[in-house]
C-alpha positions, 0 to 999 in steps of 0.5 A: 183512446180519447173519449169522444166529446159526445159523452162529455156533454151533459144532457139536456131535458127537452121541456115539453109545452103543456098541454090540458088533458081531456077529461075521459068519458066516465061511461059510452053514449046510451045509443052506442051499444044498442045501435052496435047490436041492432047492427050486427044482428040485422046483418046477420038476419039479412044473410041468414034470410038470404041464404034460406029464403032468398029466392022467394023474397022479392026485394033480395031476389032482384038484388041478387049477390048485393045482399052479401055486401047488405049483409057484410056493410050492416056488420061492419057499420056494427064494428065502427059504431063499437069504436065509440063504446068505452 
């Protein structure tokens, strides 16, 4: 059985354009960790206060179930900020 012509061809190496590598950050930015933890703790505290005494706090009483979105939103912002932490 004859061999296919693709077996006889030499493999050519693709020449990649040289890129200057980015210099990695040696450490995290100073504001990342405190902001991340502050968002997580503030979101958690918002949810706990809403469940424990939400009907007694005037602002939370007016917001109703939007308090859940505010608390979870703060926690989500904390996770987004955590992507900047090295």
